[in-house]
TIZA-910290 format. One record per residue (C-alpha): residue number from 1; residue in three letters; x, y, z. Coordinates in Angstrom, 1 decimal, padded with zeros to 4 digits, m for minus. Example, Ala and Ser with C-alpha at 12.3 -4.5 7.8 and 13.67 -1.06 7.14 Angstrom:
BEGIN
<rec i="1" aa="ALA" u="012.3" v="m004.5" w="007.8"/>
<rec i="2" aa="SER" u="013.7" v="m001.1" w="007.1"/>
END
This chain:
BEGIN
<rec i="1" aa="MET" u="042.7" v="m033.0" w="089.6"/>
<rec i="2" aa="ALA" u="042.1" v="m034.9" w="092.8"/>
<rec i="3" aa="ALA" u="044.6" v="m034.7" w="095.6"/>
<rec i="4" aa="ARG" u="046.6" v="m037.9" w="096.1"/>
<rec i="5" aa="HIS" u="044.9" v="m038.7" w="099.5"/>
<rec i="6" aa="GLU" u="041.5" v="m038.4" w="097.8"/>
<rec i="7" aa="GLU" u="042.6" v="m040.9" w="095.1"/>
<rec i="8" aa="ILE" u="043.8" v="m043.3" w="097.7"/>
<rec i="9" aa="ALA" u="040.6" v="m043.0" w="099.7"/>
<rec i="10" aa="GLU" u="038.6" v="m043.8" w="096.5"/>
<rec i="11" aa="GLU" u="040.7" v="m046.8" w="095.8"/>
<rec i="12" aa="LEU" u="040.1" v="m048.1" w="099.3"/>
<rec i="13" aa="ARG" u="036.4" v="m047.5" w="099.0"/>
<rec i="14" aa="GLN" u="036.3" v="m049.5" w="095.8"/>
<rec i="15" aa="ALA" u="038.3" v="m052.3" w="097.4"/>
<rec i="16" aa="ILE" u="035.8" v="m052.4" w="100.3"/>
<rec i="17" aa="ASP" u="032.8" v="m052.3" w="097.8"/>
<rec i="18" aa="HIS" u="034.3" v="m055.2" w="095.9"/>
<rec i="19" aa="GLU" u="035.0" v="m057.1" w="099.1"/>
<rec i="20" aa="GLN" u="038.8" v="m057.2" w="098.8"/>
<rec i="21" aa="TYR" u="038.4" v="m056.0" w="102.4"/>
<rec i="22" aa="THR" u="035.2" v="m057.6" w="103.8"/>
<rec i="23" aa="VAL" u="033.3" v="m056.2" w="106.8"/>
<rec i="24" aa="GLY" u="035.2" v="m057.1" w="109.9"/>
<rec i="25" aa="ALA" u="038.5" v="m057.4" w="108.1"/>
<rec i="26" aa="ARG" u="041.5" v="m055.3" w="109.1"/>
<rec i="27" aa="LEU" u="043.0" v="m052.8" w="106.6"/>
<rec i="28" aa="PRO" u="046.8" v="m052.9" w="106.1"/>
<rec i="29" aa="SER" u="048.8" v="m050.7" w="108.4"/>
<rec i="30" aa="GLU" u="049.6" v="m047.1" w="107.5"/>
<rec i="31" aa="ALA" u="053.2" v="m048.1" w="106.8"/>
<rec i="32" aa="GLU" u="052.0" v="m050.9" w="104.4"/>
<rec i="33" aa="LEU" u="049.6" v="m048.6" w="102.6"/>
<rec i="34" aa="ALA" u="052.2" v="m045.9" w="102.3"/>
<rec i="35" aa="ALA" u="054.7" v="m048.3" w="100.7"/>
<rec i="36" aa="ARG" u="052.0" v="m049.7" w="098.4"/>
<rec i="37" aa="TYR" u="051.0" v="m046.2" w="097.1"/>
<rec i="38" aa="GLY" u="054.4" v="m044.6" w="097.3"/>
<rec i="39" aa="VAL" u="053.3" v="m041.8" w="099.6"/>
<rec i="40" aa="SER" u="054.0" v="m040.6" w="103.1"/>
<rec i="41" aa="ARG" u="052.1" v="m042.0" w="106.1"/>
<rec i="42" aa="GLY" u="050.6" v="m038.6" w="106.5"/>
<rec i="43" aa="THR" u="048.9" v="m038.9" w="103.1"/>
<rec i="44" aa="VAL" u="047.6" v="m042.3" w="104.0"/>
<rec i="45" aa="ARG" u="046.3" v="m040.9" w="107.3"/>
<rec i="46" aa="GLN" u="044.3" v="m038.3" w="105.4"/>
<rec i="47" aa="ALA" u="042.8" v="m041.0" w="103.2"/>
<rec i="48" aa="VAL" u="041.9" v="m043.2" w="106.1"/>
<rec i="49" aa="ALA" u="040.4" v="m040.3" w="108.0"/>
<rec i="50" aa="ALA" u="037.9" v="m039.7" w="105.1"/>
<rec i="51" aa="LEU" u="036.8" v="m043.3" w="105.3"/>
<rec i="52" aa="THR" u="036.5" v="m043.1" w="109.0"/>
<rec i="53" aa="ALA" u="034.3" v="m040.0" w="108.8"/>
<rec i="54" aa="GLU" u="032.0" v="m041.8" w="106.3"/>
<rec i="55" aa="GLY" u="031.6" v="m044.7" w="108.7"/>
<rec i="56" aa="LEU" u="033.3" v="m047.3" w="106.4"/>
<rec i="57" aa="ILE" u="036.1" v="m048.1" w="108.8"/>
<rec i="58" aa="GLY" u="036.7" v="m047.8" w="112.6"/>
<rec i="59" aa="SER" u="039.6" v="m048.3" w="114.9"/>
<rec i="60" aa="ARG" u="040.7" v="m048.6" w="118.5"/>
<rec i="61" aa="GLN" u="043.8" v="m047.0" w="119.9"/>
<rec i="62" aa="GLY" u="046.8" v="m049.2" w="119.1"/>
<rec i="63" aa="ALA" u="044.9" v="m051.4" w="116.7"/>
<rec i="64" aa="ARG" u="044.6" v="m051.5" w="112.9"/>
<rec i="65" aa="ARG" u="041.5" v="m050.1" w="111.3"/>
<rec i="66" aa="VAL" u="038.6" v="m052.5" w="110.8"/>
<rec i="67" aa="VAL" u="036.0" v="m052.4" w="107.9"/>
<rec i="68" aa="LEU" u="032.6" v="m051.6" w="109.3"/>
<rec i="69" aa="ALA" u="030.5" v="m051.3" w="106.2"/>
<rec i="70" aa="SER" u="030.6" v="m050.9" w="102.4"/>
<rec i="71" aa="ARG" u="029.0" v="m048.0" w="100.5"/>
<rec i="72" aa="ARG" u="026.2" v="m050.4" w="099.7"/>
<rec i="73" aa="SER" u="025.3" v="m050.4" w="103.4"/>
<rec i="74" aa="GLN" u="022.7" v="m048.1" w="104.8"/>
<rec i="75" aa="SER" u="022.9" v="m047.0" w="108.4"/>
<rec i="76" aa="PHE" u="019.8" v="m046.7" w="110.6"/>
<rec i="77" aa="ALA" u="021.4" v="m043.7" w="112.3"/>
<rec i="78" aa="GLU" u="020.0" v="m041.6" w="109.5"/>
<rec i="79" aa="LEU" u="016.7" v="m041.5" w="107.6"/>
<rec i="80" aa="ARG" u="017.3" v="m041.4" w="103.9"/>
<rec i="81" aa="SER" u="015.2" v="m042.6" w="100.9"/>
<rec i="82" aa="PHE" u="016.5" v="m045.2" w="098.5"/>
<rec i="83" aa="ALA" u="017.4" v="m042.6" w="095.9"/>
<rec i="84" aa="GLN" u="019.2" v="m040.4" w="098.5"/>
<rec i="85" aa="TRP" u="021.2" v="m043.4" w="099.7"/>
<rec i="86" aa="ALA" u="022.1" v="m044.4" w="096.1"/>
<rec i="87" aa="ARG" u="023.1" v="m040.8" w="095.2"/>
<rec i="88" aa="GLY" u="025.3" v="m040.7" w="098.3"/>
<rec i="89" aa="MET" u="027.2" v="m043.7" w="097.0"/>
<rec i="90" aa="GLY" u="027.6" v="m042.2" w="093.5"/>
<rec i="91" aa="ARG" u="025.1" v="m044.7" w="092.1"/>
<rec i="92" aa="THR" u="022.0" v="m044.1" w="089.9"/>
<rec i="93" aa="ALA" u="018.6" v="m044.9" w="091.3"/>
<rec i="94" aa="SER" u="015.5" v="m045.5" w="089.2"/>
<rec i="95" aa="GLY" u="011.9" v="m046.3" w="089.9"/>
<rec i="96" aa="THR" u="009.0" v="m047.7" w="087.9"/>
<rec i="97" aa="VAL" u="005.4" v="m047.8" w="089.2"/>
<rec i="98" aa="ILE" u="003.8" v="m051.2" w="088.4"/>
<rec i="99" aa="SER" u="000.4" v="m050.4" w="089.9"/>
<rec i="100" aa="SER" u="m001.3" v="m047.5" w="091.8"/>
<rec i="101" aa="GLU" u="m004.8" v="m047.6" w="093.2"/>
<rec i="102" aa="ARG" u="m007.0" v="m046.0" w="095.8"/>
<rec i="103" aa="ARG" u="m008.6" v="m048.5" w="098.1"/>
<rec i="104" aa="ARG" u="m010.2" v="m048.8" w="101.5"/>
<rec i="105" aa="ALA" u="m007.7" v="m049.0" w="104.3"/>
<rec i="106" aa="THR" u="m007.1" v="m052.5" w="105.8"/>
<rec i="107" aa="ALA" u="m007.0" v="m053.1" w="109.5"/>
<rec i="108" aa="GLU" u="m003.2" v="m053.0" w="109.3"/>
<rec i="109" aa="ASP" u="m003.3" v="m049.8" w="107.3"/>
<rec i="110" aa="THR" u="m005.4" v="m048.0" w="109.9"/>
<rec i="111" aa="VAL" u="m003.2" v="m049.1" w="112.8"/>
<rec i="112" aa="ARG" u="000.1" v="m048.2" w="111.1"/>
<rec i="113" aa="LEU" u="m001.1" v="m044.9" w="109.6"/>
<rec i="114" aa="HIS" u="m003.4" v="m043.9" w="112.6"/>
<rec i="115" aa="LEU" u="m006.5" v="m043.6" w="110.3"/>
<rec i="116" aa="PRO" u="m010.2" v="m044.0" w="111.1"/>
<rec i="117" aa="ASP" u="m012.0" v="m047.1" w="110.0"/>
<rec i="118" aa="GLY" u="m013.2" v="m046.8" w="106.4"/>
<rec i="119" aa="ALA" u="m010.5" v="m044.3" w="105.4"/>
<rec i="120" aa="GLU" u="m009.2" v="m044.4" w="101.8"/>
<rec i="121" aa="VAL" u="m005.5" v="m044.9" w="101.1"/>
<rec i="122" aa="LEU" u="m003.2" v="m045.0" w="098.1"/>
<rec i="123" aa="TYR" u="m001.5" v="m048.3" w="097.4"/>
<rec i="124" aa="VAL" u="001.6" v="m048.2" w="095.1"/>
<rec i="125" aa="LEU" u="003.8" v="m051.0" w="093.9"/>
<rec i="126" aa="ARG" u="007.2" v="m049.9" w="092.5"/>
<rec i="127" aa="VAL" u="010.3" v="m051.7" w="091.2"/>
<rec i="128" aa="ARG" u="013.4" v="m049.8" w="092.2"/>
<rec i="129" aa="GLY" u="016.7" v="m050.1" w="090.3"/>
<rec i="130" aa="LEU" u="020.3" v="m049.4" w="091.1"/>
<rec i="131" aa="ASP" u="022.5" v="m048.7" w="088.1"/>
<rec i="132" aa="GLY" u="020.0" v="m050.3" w="085.9"/>
<rec i="133" aa="GLU" u="019.6" v="m053.5" w="087.9"/>
<rec i="134" aa="ARG" u="016.3" v="m054.3" w="089.6"/>
<rec i="135" aa="VAL" u="017.1" v="m054.6" w="093.3"/>
<rec i="136" aa="LEU" u="013.9" v="m053.7" w="095.3"/>
<rec i="137" aa="LEU" u="010.2" v="m054.0" w="095.4"/>
<rec i="138" aa="GLU" u="008.3" v="m051.4" w="097.3"/>
<rec i="139" aa="ARG" u="004.7" v="m051.9" w="098.3"/>
<rec i="140" aa="THR" u="003.8" v="m048.5" w="099.8"/>
<rec i="141" aa="VAL" u="000.6" v="m047.4" w="101.4"/>
<rec i="142" aa="TYR" u="000.1" v="m043.6" w="101.6"/>
<rec i="143" aa="ALA" u="m002.2" v="m041.9" w="104.1"/>
<rec i="144" aa="ASP" u="m005.3" v="m040.3" w="102.6"/>
<rec i="145" aa="TRP" u="m004.0" v="m036.7" w="103.2"/>
<rec i="146" aa="ILE" u="m000.8" v="m037.1" w="101.1"/>
<rec i="147" aa="ALA" u="m002.2" v="m039.4" w="098.4"/>
<rec i="148" aa="PRO" u="m003.2" v="m036.6" w="095.9"/>
<rec i="149" aa="ALA" u="000.4" v="m035.2" w="096.0"/>
<rec i="150" aa="VAL" u="001.8" v="m038.7" w="095.3"/>
<rec i="151" aa="GLU" u="m000.6" v="m039.3" w="092.4"/>
<rec i="152" aa="ARG" u="000.7" v="m036.2" w="090.7"/>
<rec i="153" aa="ILE" u="004.2" v="m037.5" w="090.5"/>
<rec i="154" aa="GLU" u="005.3" v="m039.2" w="087.3"/>
<rec i="155" aa="PRO" u="005.5" v="m043.0" w="087.4"/>
<rec i="156" aa="ASP" u="009.3" v="m043.1" w="086.7"/>
<rec i="157" aa="CYS" u="010.3" v="m040.5" w="089.3"/>
<rec i="158" aa="ALA" u="013.6" v="m041.7" w="090.9"/>
<rec i="159" aa="SER" u="012.9" v="m040.1" w="094.3"/>
<rec i="160" aa="VAL" u="009.3" v="m039.6" w="095.5"/>
<rec i="161" aa="THR" u="010.7" v="m038.3" w="098.8"/>
<rec i="162" aa="GLN" u="012.5" v="m035.5" w="097.1"/>
<rec i="163" aa="ARG" u="009.5" v="m034.6" w="094.9"/>
<rec i="164" aa="LEU" u="007.2" v="m034.5" w="097.9"/>
<rec i="165" aa="TYR" u="009.6" v="m032.1" w="099.5"/>
<rec i="166" aa="GLU" u="009.8" v="m029.9" w="096.4"/>
<rec i="167" aa="ASP" u="006.1" v="m029.9" w="095.8"/>
<rec i="168" aa="THR" u="004.6" v="m029.8" w="099.3"/>
<rec i="169" aa="GLY" u="007.5" v="m029.0" w="101.7"/>
<rec i="170" aa="LEU" u="007.0" v="m032.4" w="103.4"/>
<rec i="171" aa="VAL" u="010.0" v="m033.7" w="105.3"/>
<rec i="172" aa="PHE" u="010.2" v="m037.3" w="106.4"/>
<rec i="173" aa="SER" u="011.6" v="m037.0" w="109.9"/>
<rec i="174" aa="TYR" u="011.1" v="m040.4" w="111.7"/>
<rec i="175" aa="GLY" u="011.2" v="m043.9" w="110.6"/>
<rec i="176" aa="GLU" u="010.6" v="m047.3" w="112.3"/>
<rec i="177" aa="HIS" u="011.9" v="m050.4" w="110.6"/>
<rec i="178" aa="LEU" u="011.1" v="m054.1" w="111.1"/>
<rec i="179" aa="ILE" u="013.5" v="m056.4" w="109.3"/>
<rec i="180" aa="ASP" u="013.2" v="m060.1" w="108.5"/>
<rec i="181" aa="ALA" u="013.8" v="m062.5" w="105.6"/>
<rec i="182" aa="VAL" u="011.1" v="m064.0" w="103.4"/>
<rec i="183" aa="ALA" u="010.9" v="m066.3" w="100.3"/>
<rec i="184" aa="ALA" u="010.1" v="m064.7" w="097.0"/>
<rec i="185" aa="GLY" u="006.5" v="m065.4" w="095.9"/>
<rec i="186" aa="THR" u="005.5" v="m065.7" w="092.3"/>
<rec i="187" aa="ARG" u="005.0" v="m061.9" w="091.9"/>
<rec i="188" aa="ASP" u="008.2" v="m061.0" w="093.7"/>
<rec i="189" aa="ALA" u="010.2" v="m063.5" w="091.6"/>
<rec i="190" aa="GLU" u="008.7" v="m062.2" w="088.3"/>
<rec i="191" aa="LEU" u="009.3" v="m058.5" w="089.0"/>
<rec i="192" aa="LEU" u="012.9" v="m059.0" w="090.4"/>
<rec i="193" aa="GLY" u="013.9" v="m061.6" w="087.8"/>
<rec i="194" aa="LEU" u="014.5" v="m064.3" w="090.5"/>
<rec i="195" aa="ARG" u="013.5" v="m067.9" w="091.0"/>
<rec i="196" aa="ARG" u="010.4" v="m068.4" w="093.1"/>
<rec i="197" aa="GLY" u="011.5" v="m069.1" w="096.7"/>
<rec i="198" aa="SER" u="014.7" v="m067.1" w="096.5"/>
<rec i="199" aa="PRO" u="015.5" v="m065.4" w="099.8"/>
<rec i="200" aa="LEU" u="014.6" v="m061.7" w="100.1"/>
<rec i="201" aa="LEU" u="015.5" v="m059.2" w="102.8"/>
<rec i="202" aa="ARG" u="012.3" v="m057.5" w="103.9"/>
<rec i="203" aa="VAL" u="012.1" v="m054.2" w="105.6"/>
<rec i="204" aa="ARG" u="008.7" v="m053.0" w="106.8"/>
<rec i="205" aa="ARG" u="008.8" v="m049.3" w="107.7"/>
<rec i="206" aa="VAL" u="006.5" v="m046.5" w="108.9"/>
<rec i="207" aa="THR" u="007.6" v="m043.0" w="108.1"/>
<rec i="208" aa="THR" u="006.2" v="m039.9" w="109.8"/>
<rec i="209" aa="THR" u="006.5" v="m036.1" w="109.7"/>
<rec i="210" aa="ARG" u="008.3" v="m034.0" w="112.3"/>
<rec i="211" aa="THR" u="005.1" v="m033.9" w="114.4"/>
<rec i="212" aa="GLY" u="004.7" v="m037.7" w="114.3"/>
<rec i="213" aa="ARG" u="001.9" v="m037.8" w="111.8"/>
<rec i="214" aa="PRO" u="002.2" v="m041.0" w="109.7"/>
<rec i="215" aa="VAL" u="002.8" v="m040.4" w="106.0"/>
<rec i="216" aa="GLU" u="003.3" v="m043.9" w="104.6"/>
<rec i="217" aa="TRP" u="004.1" v="m047.5" w="105.5"/>
<rec i="218" aa="SER" u="005.9" v="m049.8" w="103.2"/>
<rec i="219" aa="ASP" u="006.9" v="m053.4" w="102.7"/>
<rec i="220" aa="ASP" u="010.3" v="m053.3" w="100.9"/>
<rec i="221" aa="ARG" u="011.9" v="m056.5" w="099.5"/>
<rec i="222" aa="TYR" u="015.5" v="m056.5" w="098.4"/>
<rec i="223" aa="ARG" u="017.0" v="m059.1" w="096.1"/>
<rec i="224" aa="PRO" u="019.9" v="m061.1" w="097.6"/>
<rec i="225" aa="GLY" u="023.3" v="m059.4" w="097.6"/>
<rec i="226" aa="SER" u="021.9" v="m055.9" w="096.7"/>
<rec i="227" aa="VAL" u="022.1" v="m054.1" w="100.1"/>
<rec i="228" aa="SER" u="023.0" v="m054.5" w="103.7"/>
<rec i="229" aa="PHE" u="022.1" v="m052.4" w="106.7"/>
<rec i="230" aa="SER" u="024.4" v="m051.3" w="109.5"/>
<rec i="231" aa="VAL" u="023.6" v="m050.3" w="113.1"/>
<rec i="232" aa="HIS" u="026.1" v="m048.4" w="115.2"/>
<rec i="233" aa="ASN" u="025.5" v="m049.0" w="118.9"/>
<rec i="234" aa="SER" u="027.2" v="m048.9" w="122.3"/>
<rec i="235" aa="ILE" u="026.6" v="m050.1" w="125.8"/>
<rec i="236" aa="GLY" u="024.7" v="m046.9" w="126.5"/>
<rec i="237" aa="ALA" u="022.7" v="m046.6" w="123.3"/>
<rec i="238" aa="ASN" u="021.3" v="m049.3" w="121.1"/>
<rec i="239" aa="PRO" u="018.8" v="m048.4" w="118.4"/>
<rec i="240" aa="LEU" u="018.2" v="m052.0" w="117.4"/>
<rec i="241" aa="VAL" u="015.6" v="m054.2" w="119.1"/>
<rec i="242" aa="ARG" u="015.6" v="m057.9" w="118.6"/>
<rec i="243" aa="ARG" u="012.2" v="m059.6" w="118.6"/>
<rec i="244" aa="PRO" u="010.8" v="m063.1" w="117.9"/>
<rec i="245" aa="ALA" u="009.5" v="m063.5" w="114.3"/>
<rec i="246" aa="GLU" u="005.8" v="m062.7" w="113.9"/>
<rec i="247" aa="PRO" u="003.6" v="m065.7" w="113.2"/>
<rec i="248" aa="GLY" u="002.7" v="m066.1" w="109.6"/>
<rec i="249" aa="THR" u="005.3" v="m063.7" w="108.2"/>
<rec i="250" aa="GLY" u="006.4" v="m064.2" w="104.6"/>
END
């Protein structure tokens, strides 16, 4: 049986997930929460500390705690796959390969993956689900050296990242992300069950090994309302760079 502070922490997580407390909103005070749950302020403090450690809430001295993110947020301070992120929230991730083909690398592929001209790559289109709901399209290009290992993975594997680690020992260690918004084309709309022209959050990313060798680059498109990303920065460290939109994106 869960301790009382763990139960309170979970109720607060669910309240944040369901936007009873939205990002930027203040939580009730310790005294108010203690009265609501019929517990001591110390018990509330333990529950709130758990949420603070998870990055869901933050506070300044003398101020009430503020909601920083929900469990559907993914922080750029850590590199996790879609399935790892979902599992961390207690959700179930799924994946289905729509198409997979070897092809000659495009100019963009060679630049992003540091490949020679004429190299062969593996292109994979996947639909990813969260608790049975289609939420993401992944268009991933794998470098020639890792392509055979990817092709051996079953089409409905929930976590390619985990399988590659289990099968080859490969660890994804560095990721660069470029984020913008695009309108859903005919193919996107069909696969995500949306109307053509619906807004999608696009994340283009390059992932490398510990030594900096590119493994894959991907164009990921999330359906509206399915996910948000959080960036924690300070005056001395800011991992986010703002750039003008690239011509012809979307």
